[in-house]
Structure formats: structure tokens, C-alpha cells
N, C-alpha and C positions, 0 to 999 in steps of 0.2 A: 549715433541717435545716442547710442549708452557710453557716458565720458567716462572712464572706468581708470581707479589709475591698476598702474599693472598686478600691482597685492593683490583686492578686489574677482579679477578677473580670471586670475586661476581661484579665488574665494567659487564663483562663480562654477568653474571646470569642471571643480574638481565638484561640488553636489549634483552641478548635472550627469558626471559621471556612474556617482555614488545613487542618482534613482535610476539608468539604467540598468546598471549589474541591479539591483533590487526592483526591475519590473522584468530580471532576465531570470534572477532564480523567483521570484514569484514564480514564471512562467513553467519553469524546468518544475518546477513540486505541483504545480497543477496537472502537466502532463502524464505524470508520474502513480496518479490518482485513479488516473481511471478503472471503471468498472469493466473484468473480461466477461464477458459471455461467450460460454459455451455453449453447444451441443451435443448433447448425450446419445447413446447408439437406441434406439426405438427399433418397430419392425411394421412395416409396412400395415396390422390392419393399427398398432398405436393411434399412424399419420393418420388412416386416411379421416379417425374421430378427430385430429385440433390434438391428437396427442403427446406432441413433443416433446421429450424431458432434455429443459432449459436450468441447467444449472449455472447457479452463479460462483467465477470462484472471488477468496476472499485473500486481497493485499497483505500475506502477517504481518507486513512495512509500514503500513496504513491505516488501518481497521481499528475500530475503536474496540474496546473491553464487548460493549454489548452488540459489534457488528462478528467478531469474535466467539459468541459464544453460541452465536447462528449452527455454525461448524461440530456435527454428531461427536457425542462423546468429553466438548469441552463447556463447561460447569465458570459460573463465577466466577473460582479462584482459582484455575487454572487460565483463565481468560487473563486475566488481573498478571497468574507470573507474569506470564506472556510477556505480554505491555511490560515489566519492570523488567525482564531481561531482555531487552528492546533499546528500552534510555538503559541503563549500565553499559552496553553489547552493542549500539549501533543496531543498526540496519542487518539483514539474512540475505547469506551472503545465497546459501541453494533450501531448499525444502529441508532436504535433509535438514540442519542448520535444526527445526526444529524441536530437536528429541533434546536437543543441549537441554531445553530445559527441563526444570526438575517438576514429573507427574507424568512429561509425553514417551513413551518406550513404543516398541515394533509394533507391538498392536492396532496402538492408537493412529497411531504416523500409518501405515496402513491404513487404518479410515481414513483419513483427511488432506492422507496428499494429493486426492487430485479433486480437491473441490481448496485450495489454498494455491498460495501462488508468488512468486519472493516482485514482481517486475509492476 
């Protein structure tokens, strides 16, 4: 069907492998950006009125500055420092590593720890 020389076949194979690798990496990044929804605690009276608490966890490894600002106590400047820290040092391994960002101390971390994730 195709009358390709050896070198041309190698190039075609390389391009196909690069395409498959790129698609695989895109699928992996997409799977890591999922939103985690967590059902919070609620009492029976709230549940009967349909007021169950739904909390969305923010992935600090993927979130934009605007998404980080939705966390309690995180303003524009601190959200920018989180994004900058992540760009310089790579993904956060654990939630506790967020405390290494200048401006996030133990008190603020305690306020946001249930609202963030690293997965």
C-alpha cells in the first residue's frame, strides 16, 4: 500500500509513538484534575429540609489563583504566592506542605485543611 523507505518508516513510527504518548499524558493530566465533592456533616433536621452541606475540595496542585481565593482566609496576594510556590517547587506532596508558603501558618492551615486536597 505505502511504498516507504526504511528511514521514512522509522519517522512515521516515531511520530505515531509521539502522538500516542502526548494523548496519554493529556489523559493523565485530565484524570488528575477531577473535582472532589465531599458530603459534610449534617443533622437530621437539616437533611429533611434538603440543607445537606456539600463541600468542594480545592486541589492546590491544579487550582488557579481565583479558585484558591475561594478558600477561607486566602486573598489575592496569598493565592498568588501559592501558585508561585507551586511553579518554583512543583506539586505539593501533602496538605501540610502548603504551610511552607509564606503567610500560611498553623491557624490558617487549620481553617483550610479540610477544604484542600493534593490529589
